[in-house]
Structures are given as structure tokens and as C-alpha cells.
Legacy VTK file of the C-alpha trace (Angstrom):
# vtk DataFile Version 3.0
C-alpha trace
ASCII
DATASET POLYDATA
POINTS 107 float
2.572 7.080 -6.752
3.533 8.754 -3.502
4.073 6.720 -0.303
0.949 8.417 1.119
-1.128 7.312 -1.880
0.297 3.766 -1.504
-0.638 3.806 2.238
-4.157 4.849 1.382
-4.469 2.092 -1.191
-3.292 -0.523 1.415
-5.571 0.866 4.016
-8.466 0.546 1.680
-7.707 -3.125 1.147
-7.392 -3.670 4.897
-11.156 -3.710 5.339
-12.720 -7.184 4.914
-16.026 -5.727 3.669
-14.212 -3.971 0.755
-12.473 -7.291 -0.161
-15.826 -8.984 -0.115
-17.245 -6.272 -2.460
-14.248 -6.673 -4.798
-14.649 -10.475 -4.760
-18.294 -10.133 -5.703
-17.455 -7.620 -8.598
-14.802 -10.107 -9.792
-17.744 -12.210 -10.942
-19.120 -9.308 -13.059
-21.031 -6.038 -12.848
-23.573 -5.890 -9.947
-26.197 -3.356 -8.965
-25.919 -1.935 -5.398
-28.815 -4.141 -4.250
-27.102 -7.254 -5.629
-23.908 -6.346 -3.782
-25.907 -5.796 -0.561
-27.608 -9.283 -0.961
-24.345 -10.957 -1.785
-22.194 -9.425 0.984
-24.724 -8.946 3.763
-23.684 -5.294 4.193
-26.177 -2.556 5.062
-26.897 -0.228 2.132
-25.152 2.818 3.806
-22.005 0.714 4.648
-21.859 -0.828 1.175
-22.149 2.535 -0.490
-19.430 4.065 1.731
-17.060 1.222 0.925
-17.818 1.456 -2.673
-17.067 5.162 -2.697
-13.615 4.502 -1.261
-12.867 1.853 -3.731
-14.146 4.047 -6.552
-11.948 6.963 -5.430
-8.964 4.615 -5.829
-10.176 3.497 -9.318
-10.634 -0.123 -8.052
-14.374 0.127 -8.836
-16.327 1.931 -11.586
-19.918 3.056 -11.308
-22.489 3.640 -13.963
-26.049 4.801 -13.595
-29.034 3.136 -15.214
-32.249 5.063 -14.420
-32.410 5.218 -10.673
-30.013 2.280 -10.100
-26.250 2.238 -9.831
-24.191 -0.565 -11.237
-20.576 -1.319 -10.125
-17.849 -3.122 -11.844
-14.092 -3.665 -11.276
-11.959 -0.788 -12.268
-8.714 -2.674 -12.234
-8.562 -6.441 -11.659
-4.777 -6.273 -10.984
-5.715 -5.691 -7.279
-6.269 -9.566 -7.185
-2.564 -10.083 -7.942
-1.773 -8.133 -4.819
-4.392 -9.963 -2.689
-3.025 -13.301 -3.962
0.495 -12.315 -2.971
-0.666 -11.398 0.454
-2.655 -14.718 0.787
0.320 -16.675 -0.266
2.600 -14.907 2.125
0.200 -15.538 5.007
-0.105 -19.233 4.045
3.639 -19.610 4.023
3.934 -18.056 7.409
1.239 -20.300 8.784
2.969 -23.311 7.259
6.283 -22.236 8.871
4.650 -21.840 12.302
3.046 -25.306 11.931
6.433 -26.744 11.224
7.997 -25.041 14.162
5.189 -26.313 16.431
5.558 -29.866 15.111
9.287 -29.822 15.865
8.596 -28.509 19.423
5.952 -31.207 20.117
8.354 -33.916 18.805
11.170 -32.766 21.035
8.886 -32.921 24.100
7.812 -36.478 23.332
LINES 1 108
107 0 1 2 3 4 5 6 7 8 9 10 11 12 13 14 15 16 17 18 19 20 21 22 23 24 25 26 27 28 29 30 31 32 33 34 35 36 37 38 39 40 41 42 43 44 45 46 47 48 49 50 51 52 53 54 55 56 57 58 59 60 61 62 63 64 65 66 67 68 69 70 71 72 73 74 75 76 77 78 79 80 81 82 83 84 85 86 87 88 89 90 91 92 93 94 95 96 97 98 99 100 101 102 103 104 105 106
């Protein structure tokens, strides 16, 4: 994977709406209307975000009659999301510890 492709991948995950769609798909296959109901996104916005995720193979689409159904293409993305969340939580804990020390030194 080139650095440009990696940057596109990370940019795609930098959008909260896409993360909400992925979280919903983690529960199983959903139709576009189910995803819209679950995420509160407008149909056009949900569809555009799903296209981006599909282009990166994070989401798969299948057609059933006139409806499209989406599923996760690669659930390993949640490993990356978990690592990011852990890192942010550790940073927040470190900041909290620094603030507590500063407050104690003032007292």
C-alpha cells in the first residue's frame, strides 16, 4: 500500500458519519434505509459515505430487487479504531494526571 493510499484510508475514517455507518454494519448486514434510520443521516449523505467506504473495501454492497444491502468488507478496521481510542484515552488520562498535580501544588 502506498503512502497516498494509506492517507486516503485514514481520511475516510476521519469522518464521524462513516464511523457510525461502520459501527452499525458491525451488527450485521443492513439496507440503506435501515442505515439511514440507525444513523440519522440523510439518504444522499449516507449513500456518498457508503460509496467511499466501498471503494476502500471496508463495505460490501449487494442488490436485492430495488434495494441495496450493505455489510462489512473487512472488520479488521475495528482493530485500528480500537488502537486510536485507546491512545486517546491514555492521552486524556495523562492530561488529567498533570492537571491533578498542578491543582495540588496550588493548594
